C-alpha positions as CSV (number, residue, x, y, z in Angstrom):
1,M,0.0,0.0,0.0
2,L,1.5,3.3,-1.0
3,L,-0.6,5.5,1.3
4,E,-2.3,4.5,4.5
5,I,-4.3,6.8,6.7
6,K,-5.3,5.3,10.0
7,D,-7.9,6.8,12.4
8,L,-7.0,10.3,11.4
9,R,-8.3,13.1,13.6
10,V,-8.0,16.9,13.0
11,R,-9.3,19.8,15.0
12,Y,-9.6,23.5,14.1
13,G,-10.1,25.3,17.3
14,G,-12.6,23.3,19.3
15,A,-14.2,21.8,16.2
16,E,-13.4,18.2,15.3
17,V,-13.1,18.3,11.4
18,L,-11.9,14.7,10.9
19,K,-13.3,12.1,13.3
20,G,-11.0,9.1,12.9
21,I,-11.1,8.4,9.2
22,S,-9.1,5.6,7.5
23,V,-8.1,5.6,3.8
24,E,-5.9,3.3,1.8
25,V,-4.4,4.2,-1.6
26,E,-2.7,1.5,-3.7
27,E,0.2,2.4,-5.9
28,G,-0.9,3.0,-9.4
29,S,-4.5,3.7,-8.5
30,V,-6.9,6.7,-8.6
31,V,-8.8,7.1,-5.4
32,T,-11.4,9.8,-4.9
33,L,-12.8,11.5,-1.7
34,L,-16.4,12.6,-2.2
35,G,-18.7,14.6,0.0
36,G,-20.3,17.9,0.6
37,N,-18.8,21.1,1.9
38,G,-17.4,20.6,5.4
39,A,-17.1,16.8,5.0
40,G,-13.3,17.0,5.6
41,K,-12.0,16.2,2.1
42,S,-9.6,19.1,1.7
43,T,-8.5,18.8,5.3
44,T,-7.5,15.2,4.6
45,L,-5.2,16.3,1.8
46,R,-3.8,19.1,3.9
47,A,-3.1,16.7,6.8
48,I,-1.2,14.4,4.4
49,T,1.2,17.2,3.4
50,G,1.6,18.6,6.9
51,L,-0.5,21.7,6.3
52,A,-3.1,20.7,8.8
53,P,-1.8,19.6,12.3
54,I,-3.3,16.3,13.4
55,Y,-4.1,15.3,17.0
56,G,-4.7,11.7,16.5
57,G,-4.1,8.8,14.1
58,E,-1.2,8.0,11.7
59,I,-0.3,8.6,8.1
60,W,2.1,6.2,6.3
61,F,3.7,6.6,2.9
62,D,5.5,3.7,1.3
63,G,6.0,2.0,4.6
64,R,7.2,5.2,6.4
65,R,5.3,7.1,8.9
66,I,5.1,10.8,7.8
67,D,2.6,12.5,10.1
68,G,4.5,15.2,12.1
69,Q,7.0,15.7,9.4
70,P,7.3,19.3,8.0
71,P,5.8,19.9,4.5
72,Q,9.2,20.2,2.8
73,K,10.2,16.7,4.0
74,I,6.9,15.2,2.7
75,V,7.5,16.8,-0.7
76,E,11.0,15.3,-0.8
77,L,9.4,11.9,-0.4
78,G,7.5,12.3,-3.7
79,I,4.2,13.7,-2.7
80,R,2.8,16.8,-4.6
81,H,-0.3,18.7,-3.5
82,V,-2.3,20.7,-6.1
83,L,-4.2,23.1,-3.8
84,E,-7.7,24.3,-4.5
85,G,-7.6,27.8,-6.1
86,R,-4.7,27.6,-8.6
87,A,-1.9,29.0,-6.4
88,L,0.3,30.2,-9.2
89,F,3.0,32.9,-9.3
90,P,0.9,35.3,-11.4
91,Y,3.6,37.6,-12.6
92,M,6.0,34.8,-13.6
93,S,5.8,33.2,-17.0
94,V,4.3,29.8,-17.6
95,L,7.9,28.4,-18.1
96,E,9.1,29.9,-14.9
97,N,6.2,28.5,-12.9
98,L,7.0,25.0,-14.3
99,R,10.6,25.3,-13.4
100,V,9.6,26.1,-9.8
101,G,7.9,22.7,-9.7
102,A,11.3,21.0,-10.4
103,Y,13.2,22.9,-7.7
104,L,14.2,19.7,-5.9
105,Q,15.4,18.0,-9.0
106,K,19.2,18.2,-9.3
107,D,19.5,16.3,-12.6
108,K,19.1,19.0,-15.2
109,R,18.9,16.4,-18.0
110,R,15.9,14.8,-16.3
111,T,14.3,18.2,-15.7
112,A,14.6,18.9,-19.4
113,E,13.1,15.6,-20.3
114,T,10.2,16.1,-17.9
115,L,9.5,19.6,-19.4
116,K,9.5,18.1,-22.9
117,D,6.9,15.5,-21.7
118,I,4.9,18.2,-20.0
119,F,4.7,20.2,-23.2
120,L,3.8,17.1,-25.2
121,H,0.8,16.5,-22.9
122,F,-0.1,20.1,-22.4
123,P,0.5,21.7,-25.8
124,R,-1.4,24.9,-24.8
125,L,1.2,25.5,-22.1
126,K,4.0,25.2,-24.7
127,E,2.3,27.7,-26.9
128,R,2.0,30.1,-23.9
129,Q,5.2,29.4,-22.2
130,D,6.4,33.0,-22.3
131,Q,3.1,34.5,-21.1
132,Q,2.6,35.6,-17.5
133,A,0.5,33.0,-15.6
134,R,-2.1,35.7,-14.8
135,T,-3.0,36.1,-18.5
136,L,-4.1,32.5,-18.9
137,S,-7.7,31.4,-18.9
138,G,-9.1,29.6,-15.8
139,G,-8.7,26.2,-17.5
140,E,-5.2,27.0,-18.7
141,Q,-4.2,28.1,-15.1
142,Q,-5.5,24.8,-13.8
143,M,-3.5,22.9,-16.4
144,L,-0.4,24.9,-15.3
145,T,-1.0,24.1,-11.7
146,I,-1.2,20.4,-12.3
147,A,1.7,20.5,-14.8
148,R,3.9,22.3,-12.2
149,A,3.3,19.5,-9.7
150,L,4.2,16.9,-12.3
151,M,7.5,18.6,-12.9
152,G,8.6,17.1,-9.6
153,N,8.0,13.6,-10.9
154,P,5.7,12.7,-8.0
155,R,4.8,9.2,-6.9
156,L,1.6,10.5,-5.3
157,L,-0.4,13.5,-6.6
158,L,-3.0,15.1,-4.4
159,L,-5.6,17.0,-6.5
160,D,-8.0,19.3,-4.6
161,E,-11.1,20.3,-6.7
162,P,-9.3,20.6,-10.1
163,S,-12.6,21.3,-11.9
164,L,-13.7,24.1,-9.6
165,G,-15.1,27.1,-11.5
166,L,-14.5,25.6,-14.9
167,A,-16.8,25.4,-17.9
168,P,-18.2,21.9,-18.8
169,M,-15.9,21.6,-21.8
170,M,-12.9,22.3,-19.6
171,I,-14.1,19.9,-17.0
172,R,-14.0,17.1,-19.6
173,E,-10.5,18.2,-20.4
174,I,-9.4,17.9,-16.8
175,A,-10.9,14.4,-16.6
176,K,-8.7,13.4,-19.6
177,I,-5.7,15.0,-17.9
178,V,-6.3,12.9,-14.7
179,K,-6.6,9.8,-16.8
180,G,-3.4,10.6,-18.6
181,I,-1.6,11.1,-15.3
182,H,-2.8,7.7,-14.2
183,E,-1.7,6.1,-17.4
184,Q,1.8,7.5,-16.8
185,G,2.0,5.5,-13.5
186,V,1.3,8.3,-11.1
187,T,-0.9,7.5,-8.1
188,V,-3.7,10.0,-7.6
189,L,-5.8,11.0,-4.6
190,L,-8.6,13.2,-5.9
191,V,-10.9,15.5,-4.0
192,E,-13.8,16.6,-6.2
193,Q,-17.3,17.9,-5.8
194,N,-18.1,17.1,-9.4
195,T,-19.3,13.5,-8.8
196,R,-19.5,12.5,-12.4
197,L,-15.9,13.6,-13.1
198,A,-14.6,11.8,-10.0
199,L,-16.4,8.5,-10.7
200,R,-15.3,8.6,-14.4
201,V,-11.6,8.4,-13.4
202,A,-11.4,6.7,-10.0
203,D,-10.8,3.1,-9.1
204,M,-11.8,3.5,-5.5
205,C,-14.1,5.9,-3.7
206,Y,-14.5,7.1,-0.1
207,L,-17.6,9.0,0.8
208,L,-17.1,11.5,3.6
209,E,-19.8,12.9,5.8
210,T,-19.1,15.5,8.5
211,G,-15.6,14.1,9.1
212,S,-16.3,10.4,8.9
213,V,-16.2,7.8,6.2
214,A,-19.8,7.0,5.4
215,A,-19.1,4.4,2.7
216,C,-16.1,3.2,0.7
217,G,-15.4,0.6,-2.0
218,A,-14.7,0.1,-5.7
219,T,-16.3,2.8,-7.7
220,R,-18.3,0.4,-9.8
221,E,-19.7,-1.3,-6.7
222,L,-20.8,2.0,-5.1
223,M,-22.4,3.1,-8.3
224,E,-24.5,-0.2,-8.3
225,S,-25.8,0.5,-4.8
226,D,-29.2,2.4,-5.1
227,Q,-28.9,3.5,-1.5
228,V,-25.4,5.0,-2.0
229,R,-26.3,6.5,-5.4
230,K,-29.3,8.4,-4.0
231,A,-28.0,9.3,-0.6
232,Y,-24.4,10.3,-1.4
233,L,-23.8,10.5,-5.1
234,G,-26.8,12.4,-6.3
235,L,-27.3,10.0,-9.2
């Protein structure tokens, strides 16, 4: 198991946001966390990368316990977190933003090869590589955010609401991108409120409800359950 979350608990002030959730992510899979606002999805991702302090439970990555480690150490292990909201450097060019994503990579040849692959999979970014990030459309900015994370050659990619605020055509494009990342061998943990997008790309699904796991299982199995479809998936 590449990622194991065991009985994870997180508090903000006096409020318990995560109430002992457990999640497993196999290497090479796409796992999605679904649930409404306040369910604890984004908090789970932030806890994995050390951005949300935990007060109970354990997080293991590739057989190594990582909870309590500073975010930079977690990044060095091969985990990349694409935060909600497209946190780009707006006045830097597309190319400069991409190079920031490879700041831990010491092998310049490998960095150049990765950049070549990125431009192959994201041709629009190649066309706009000299533009400032702030001049891109919302969809292009989301592409750049994901591509910047991939520049670090991650083993595990955490995606937080990649379709947020995008037009339907761009949402379909994001689904293709996630599938493409998976086909390249990158393990993905996806937080997404667009249920149809998430279920289209995920192998496993965890349904969160007010900080607890309400249901989990193979995506196909959950979609075949009338109770789960109506109560949690809105299908």
